[in-house]
C-alpha positions in Angstrom: 18.0 3.5 27.0 18.7 0.4 29.0 18.5 0.5 32.8 21.5 -0.7 34.6 21.4 -2.6 37.9 23.5 -1.4 40.8 26.7 0.5 39.8 29.4 1.5 42.3 30.7 5.0 42.3 33.0 6.8 44.7 32.4 10.1 46.5 34.7 12.7 45.0 36.8 13.5 48.1 36.6 10.6 50.5 36.5 8.0 47.7 34.1 5.9 49.8 31.9 3.6 47.8 28.5 4.9 46.8 26.2 2.0 45.9 23.1 3.1 44.0 20.4 0.7 42.8 19.7 2.8 39.7 16.3 1.2 39.0 15.1 2.7 42.3 15.9 6.3 41.5 13.3 6.9 38.8 11.0 9.8 39.9 13.4 10.7 42.7 14.3 14.4 43.2 17.7 15.7 42.1 19.4 18.4 44.2 22.5 20.5 43.4 25.4 21.1 45.7 23.8 24.4 46.8 20.5 22.5 47.7 18.5 23.6 44.7 15.9 21.1 43.3 16.5 20.7 39.6 13.8 18.2 38.8 13.1 14.5 39.0 14.9 11.5 37.4 13.0 10.5 34.3 15.2 7.7 32.9 18.5 6.0 33.7 21.1 5.1 31.1 24.4 3.3 31.3 26.4 6.5 31.6 24.0 9.1 32.8 20.6 10.0 34.4 18.0 12.0 32.6 16.4 14.7 34.8 13.2 16.6 33.8 12.5 20.0 35.3 9.1 21.5 34.7 6.0 20.5 32.8 4.7 21.8 29.4 8.1 22.9 28.0 10.5 21.1 30.4 14.2 21.5 30.7 16.0 18.1 30.2 19.4 17.5 31.9 21.6 14.6 30.9 23.8 14.2 34.0 26.7 11.7 34.0 26.5 9.2 36.9 30.0 10.2 37.9 28.6 13.6 39.0 26.3 12.0 41.6 27.9 12.3 45.0 25.1 11.1 47.3 21.8 9.3 47.4 19.8 9.4 50.6 16.9 7.2 49.5 14.7 10.1 48.4 17.1 12.5 46.6 20.1 12.2 44.4 22.7 14.9 44.9 24.8 16.3 42.0 28.3 17.7 42.8 27.6 20.9 40.8 26.0 24.2 41.9 22.7 25.2 40.4 24.3 28.0 38.4 26.4 25.6 36.3 23.8 22.8 35.8 22.1 24.3 32.7 25.3 25.1 30.9 26.8 21.6 31.6 23.9 19.3 31.3 20.8 20.8 29.6 20.3 19.3 26.1 17.7 18.2 23.7 19.5 14.9 22.8 21.6 12.3 24.5 25.3 13.3 24.8 27.7 11.6 22.5 30.5 9.4 23.9 33.0 12.2 23.2 30.8 14.7 25.1 30.5 12.3 28.1 34.3 11.9 28.1 34.8 15.7 28.1 32.4 16.0 31.1 34.2 13.2 32.9 37.4 15.3 32.6 35.5 18.2 34.3 34.5 15.9 37.2 34.0 17.5 40.6 36.8 17.3 43.2 35.0 18.1 46.4 32.0 16.7 48.3 28.9 18.9 48.2 26.2 16.9 49.9 25.9 14.9 53.1 28.1 11.9 53.5 25.4 9.4 54.5 24.7 6.9 51.7 21.6 4.7 51.7 21.0 1.9 49.2 
């Protein structure tokens, strides 16, 4: 999975630019909209981030970048509550392009984390 340099996203409600240098988010924590820590970024792909939760028998989440609504320099914030994360993003393999498209259609419509963005 190739790393991608900076990619610009927009926050879901304000549509303000969200600039993230994706190569800098490896090993950063990932928090849900209800402030639950779901693991650390393990890898970054072109369309999604891979988050690992746990050791031994970890849960792996493939989260589309479009679901990231904030990055404060130490945590990425996902615009999904913790109760929905496993059902939407937990997988054993990378999502297909069709699955990514379906997830994009379900994209969040409201901000869930702070509005301060740090590059």
